N, C-alpha and C positions, 0 to 999 in steps of 0.2 A: 578462579583464574579469570582475569579480565582480557579484553580484546588484545591489549599490547602483549600480554604473556603468550597468547596463542600465536601471534605473528612472529614475535621476536624469538620464540623457541623453535619455530619451524625451520627446516633446512631447505635450501634451494636444491632442486633435483639436478642430476648431472646434465640433463637436457637444457635447463635454464642457466645453470651456473657457467656453462661454457660460453655464453653469449657476452660475458662482461669481463673486463679486466678488474682485478681486485687486489691491488697492492696498496701500500700506505697512501691514503687519501687519493686513490685513483679508482674511479668507477665510471662506467657508462650505463645509460638508461635505455630501456627498449623503446623502439618506435612501433606502435601498434595500430592496426586498422580493424574495423568491425563493420559488417554490412556494406563492405565496399567503400567505406568512407574513413577518413582520418579524423576521428572524433576526439582522440585523446591528445593531450598536451604532453610533449616530451620535455621534462624539466632540464634545466641547465645543471650539469654535473658540477661545474665550477662553483655555482652558488651553494650547493649542498656542502662541498668541500670547505668553502669559506665559513659556513655555519659551524662546521665541526671545529675549525681552527679558532673561531671566535668563542665558541663554548669553552674550549680549553683555557683560553686567555681569561675569560670571565670567571671561570671556576678558580683560577689561580688568584684573581683579584679578591674573591670572597675569602679564600684561605688566608691571604695576607692580612686582610682586615680583621678576620676572626682572631688571628694570633695577636694582633695589636690590641684588640678589645679585651683580651683575657688578662692584660696586665692590671695591677692594682691601681696605677695612675689613671688608666682609662675608666675603670669602674668608678673611681672617686669622681672624675670629671663628669661622667654620664649622669651621675646622681643629681647634679646641679643643672646640667645642660638640658635634661629631659623633664625637669620638675618645675613647679610653681608654688605659690603660697597655698598652704593647706592641701597640697596635692601630692599623693604618693605615687611614685612611678616605679614599676618593677623593671629593673635593668637586666634581668636574667635573659641571656641570649638563646636563640634556637641553636640546635646542633648544626654542625657543618653538613652532615648528611641531609638534614631537612632542607637547608638552604639550597643544596644541589638539586633536590627534587623540584623546588620552585623554579630554579633556573632551567632545569631540563624541560619543565612544562612549557615555559616560554619558547624554548628552542624547538620543541615539537610543533608548536603552533606555526612558527616561522617555516619549518621544513615542509609541513603539509600545505602551507600557502604557496609554496613553489611548485606544487603539483596540482592536478585536478581531481584527485581521488575522492575528496569529499563531495564534489559536484555530482559524481556518478554513483555514489552510495545511496541505497534506500534510506528513507528518513530515520528509521529506528537504528540502523547501523551507524549512520552519521552522528546521531545524538549520543550513542554509546561512546564513540571515540571522543567527542567533545567533553563528555562527562569525565572520562578517564583522565583527560588532560587537565581540566579545571579542578579536579580533586587531587591533583598531584600523584596520581596512581600510575603515571607513565614511568618506564624504566629510565635510568640515567642516559643522557644524550651522548652515548659513547659510540665510537666508530663502527664496530662490528654490528652492534644493535641497530644503529641508524641505517647502515647500508642494507642489511638483510630485511629490515622492516619496510623501508621505502621500496626496495625492489619487489618484495612480495606484494605490497599494495598495488604497485603499478601493474604487475602481472595479473592481478585479480580484477582489474578495472572492467574487463568484459563481463565477468561474473556479477560484479556489483551492478552494472548497468542492466544486465539480464534480470537480476532480482527485482530491480525497480520496474522494468517492463512487465515482469510476471505479476507484480502486485496490481498493476493497472488491469492486466488481462483477467485476473481472478475477481476483480471488482465488477466485471461486466454482468449484466442481468442474465440470469439463467432461464428466465421465462419468455424472452423475446427471441423469435426464430431468426431475426436479423443477425444475432451474434452466433458466429460459428464456433463450435468447441475445438476446432482444429487450429485456430489462430485468428489474428486480426484481419478484418476485411475493411473495405473503404469506409463503411458505415458501421457504427456499433452503438449500443444503448446501455446506459447505467440508470438503475432505478434508485429511489430514495435519496436523491442527490442533496436536497436542501438540508435535511437533518443530519447529514453525515460529514463531519470534518475530514475523516479519513478519505472519503471518496472525492471530496473537493481537492484534497492534497494530491490524490492520484492523477487528477486532471492537470494540476500544477506541474507534477512530474512529467506528464506527457508534453506539456509546453516546453519544459527545459530540454527534453530529449529531442524534440523536433527542432528547437532552436539550435542545438548542436548539429543536427543534420544540415541545417542551412548555413553553418559556419558562423553563427551568431553567438556573442557572449551571453551567458545566462545569469551572471552575477546580479546585475541590477534589475533583471526582470522580476525579481521577488518584491520589488516595490509596487508592482501592479498586482494587487491581491486577486487571485483567481476566484476565491470564494465569493468576494464582493461582486465581481463581474457576473458570476452565475446567478447570485441572488437578485441583482438588479434586472437581469434578463427575465427571471421568473416573475418578478413583480410588475415590470413595465412592458415587456414584450413577450408574453407567453405564447408558445407555438410558432414563433417567428425565427427564421434562420438568421443568424448573426455571424459576422466574420471575427476571427480572433487572430492576432499576430500576423497581419498582412494577408490573411486568407489561407494561411497554413492549416488552420482549423476552422471549420464552420460548425455551429451548434445551435440547437434550439431547446429550450426548457419548457416543459408543459406544467400546467397547474397541478397535475397529479405527482409532480416531483420526479419525473423521468427526464433525462437529458439525452438527446440524440446527437451524436458527434460524427462528423464527416471529415476525413483527411484525404489528401492526394494519394492515389494508388501507389505511387512510387515511395511514399512514406510507409504505407501499410506493410508491404513485403519486407522492407528493411526492419520494421519492428519484429516481424516474425523471424527474420534471420538472427536477430539479437536474442529472441526468446529461445531459439534452437541451441544456444550455448548451454542452457540448462536442460533442455529436452531434445537432444539431437535426433532421436528416433521418433518423437511424437508429432513433429510438425511436418505435414506433407510437403513434398518438393514444390508443388504448384503454389503453395502459400509463401515460399521463400524465394520466388523469382518474379521478375517484372513480366507482366502479361504482354503478349504481342501487341504492338501498336500503341502501348501506353507511353505517355510522355515521361521523360526523365526529369529529375529535379531541376536540371539546367533549363529545361523548357518551362518549368513551373514558375510563374512570374512572381517571385517572392523577394529575393535578396535585393533586386535592383531598386525597389521602392520602399523598403522598410526604413522606418525612422530609427536612428541609432538609440542604443540604450541610454546614452548620456542625455540625448534630447528628451526622451520619454521621462527620465528622472527629473530633468529640469522643468518639464511641463507639470509634473506632480507638485513641484515646489511653488508654482504660481498661485497668487492670491489676489483678491479684489484690492485695488489700490486704496491705501489709507488716506484720509483727509485729516490734516493736522492744523490746530490753532496754535500759531507760534507767537501770538501777541503778548503772552504772559512771560513769567520768569522761566517756566519749563513748557515744552511743547505738550499739547493736549489733543488726544485722539477724539475727533468729533463725528466721524462716520466713514463710510466707504463710497468711493466714486463709482457711479453706474457705468457698466460696460467698459471697464478699464481694469487691467491686470498689471501686476508688478512681481518681481522676484522676491520671495520671502527672505532669502539671504542673497546678498550681492554676489553676482557671478563674476569671478575674476578672470577665469580662463577665456582669452580672446577668441579662440577657435570655437568654444561652446557658445560664447556670446553671439558670434556671427551666425552659427547654426540656428540658435533659438530665434534671433531676429528675422532671419530669412524665412523660417517656417511660419512665424506669427504673421508676417506680411502676406504670405500665401493664403492665410486664413482671413485676410482683410484687416489685420491690425495696422495701426499707424503709430509710429514712435514720434511723439510730438517734441521730445527733447532728447538729443543724442547723448546727453550726459546722464540721463536717467534711464533705468531699466524698467520702463513703463510703456504700455501699449493700449491705445484706445480702439474700440470696435463700434460697429453700428448695431451690435447685438450682444447678448450675454455669452461671451466665449467660455466662461467656466461651466455653463450649462451643457456644453458639448465636450468639455475636456476629457471626461471619463470615457466617452465613446471613442475619442481619438486615441487614447491610450489603449483601449481594447483593440481597435483596428491596427494600430501600430504602423501605419503607412501613410505616405503623402501622395498627392496627385502627381502623376508623371506628366510634366508639362510638354515634353516632346511628343510622346505617343498620343496624348490626348489633345495636343495642339491647343493648349490653353494660353491665350494671350488676352489679358483683361482689356475690355473695350474702354477707350478713353472718352471723357465727357463730351467732347465736341462731336464725335461720331455717334455716341448714344443719343445725344440731344437731337441730332439730325434724323436718326431712325424714328424716334418718338414723334417728332413733328410730322413726318411723312405718314405714319400709321393712322393718325387722327382717331384716337381711341375714344369710344363712347362708354357711358356708364352701364350699358347693357351688354358690352362685349366680353366674351370669354377669350382670353389671350394666352399665347404660348410662347415660351422661349426655349428652344432646343439648345443643348450644349450651353447651359446657363452659367457655368463657372461660378463666380461669386455674386451673380445677379446684378451686374453693372447696368444692364438694360432693364431687367425685370423690375428692379426697385423703382424705376422711373415710370413704368406702366401701372404699377400697383394703385396709385391714388385715383386713377381715372377709370380703371377696368372693373368689371363685375367680378371676375375671377382671374387669377394668374397661375398658370401651370408651368413649372420649371422641370426640365429633363436634364439630368447631369450624370455623366458616367463615373466621375470621381466620388467615391464614398465620403471622403472628407468634405468636399464641397457640398455634397448633398446634405450633410449634417449642418453646415453653415446656413444653407438656404432654408432648411426647415426651422432653424432657430430664428431666422429673420422674419418668419411668419407668413410665408407664401401659402396660398390655398392648397396647392398640390405640389409636392416635390417627389419626382420619380427618379430613383437611383438606377439608371439603366442606359444602355447605349441607345441613342435616338432612333437608329434604323430598326432595331428590334422593337422598341416601344411603338413605332408607327404602324407596325403590323396589326395591332389591335386598338389603336388610339382613337379617341373621339374626334369630332371636327371642331374647328375654332374660327372665330370671327376675324381675329388679327393674330399674326405671327411675326415676331421679331427675332432675328438670329445673326450670330457671328459664328459661322460654322468652322470646323477645322479645314485647313487649306490643302494639306499634303496629300499626295497619292490620289488626286482627283476627288477627294471627299467633299469639297465644297459643292461641286455639281450634284453629287449623289444626295447630299443632305438637303439642298435647296429643292431639288426635284421631288424628293420624298415629302418635304414639308408642304409643297403645293397640293399634294393629294389630301392634306388635312384641312384645307380651306372649306368652310361651311357651304357657301353658296354665293349667288350674285352679290358683288360689292365687297365680299370679304377680301382681305389684303394681307400680303406678305412683304416685309421689308428686310433685306439681308445685306450684310457687309461681305463682299466677295472679291476675289482677284479680278482685275480687268480682263484677263484672258477668257473669262466666261462669256463675254459679250458675244451675242449671236450664236451661242452654243447651248443655251438652256432649252429644254423641252418643256414648254408651258402652254399646251393646247388649251384653248378656251379661256385664255387669260391675256390681258394687255401687259406689256412690259415697258418700263421707263428706267433709263440709266442716268446716274449722276456723273459729274466730272471725277477725275481721279484724286485721291488723297495720298500723300507720301508720308512715310515714316510715322505711322499712327500707333505702332505698338512698341513697347519697351524691348530693347536689345534685338530689334529686327529692322531691316530696311524695306519691309514689305510695302508695296503700293496697293491700295484698295479702291474700290468704288462701291456705291450703294445701288442696289437694284430694287425697284418697286414693282410688285406683281399683283394685279387686281383681277379677281375672277369675274368673267362676264356673265 
């Protein structure tokens, strides 16, 4: 007995059957929540009803054609219509019943695509369903069977999801005390990760579940291969904490093939609440509730800055721009253009075009021809593309106050700094390095501090000596001293004053200098004891999409 037989032969209980109307082609589907969240999609009953109606129409079409093809004239004609020289063709037709099985398999695929049941099933159960359909072992797509099967599947989504979570939980290491036998905690450990496809798949399932928590579509996330991400971390960054999916998950992989995973506490207790669907008495109450004072998912800064799945998918499709020799009869590929990317397949959707273009510009890309989907960079963008996909998030320009420094201002800052070849220089809040890259040819070393994970990746690929992915104020608590500091700090909420005064504390000694782009309102308000201060005239409208007026302050330590 296959999976379809089990579901189709089961009866709805009085408790569940009373929730739905069930007359001819009239059915309602349940609205479900789990762990306090609406994770499940409520399918459109009208769409299911239309499928049933279309199935009846298509079955009738097959029946009509079958009757026609049984005639002697049809058999005679088919013998010639389907054959060629020295080619024998068997014109024997399949049975009507066999044709209906094939038609039913197609309609079961369509019906399940209108629901989210396959997304919530554990991998083995999902594969069994797909196998039954592909092998034409599904029952006929008839009204009573369809309604009872779809309803039963929908009502079991919480169990399917709990089974998936249970497989993740059972895969946790038994030898590490960090893992609690009572349920998920904020941190947990899995051993033997590199050699186990099943354990990598369990982490992929974890990503899908957490994406559901965040209200994010999971379909195209499977283009971001979890196993490859883990293996690259094991090879290139062993023992280093890395963010995944916008920070929803943090992980580090050790050479001994253990992976340590950290999730937000608001996600941990929700996993335990889902697990309690299978084990209602086994999960302690304290594991199924949010701890006092812990932040909720709404406070957990994920959704606001996540890259869309469409954008992530389009990033996967980028490739190095091809160079063609078109002088001959046919174009000939002669090589690839350095530091340039293009879409592997032309992107027709204008909304997605704009999203991709905006994002690549935020990474320093320049579109030299508006008619071509091609972007040039000052570095190898493809070298950091996989890390961007792993991170899954963009810099938040408003909260980070990122406004790229224009050439005129950055040139003025560099001229005032008077960098020597022996100078160790610093740019706090470096963005995409508009100032730092102009300091690099003259300085001994250039350190960039940048809060955006994405921009830090770009800076590292541009080849700066030290790239620190950290908030500058935090970094300054233990930072070394510098000969020269150039900065374009965030302006809002008094941060310009705080950042400049913090940077002053990092000047090395007599003659060391700080040059900063600041709002004119800071004049006569900076605390710079033991330093001389010089102010420039004001500059208007120096940043894109703002009307901000700025000036330059030059601070020299006495």
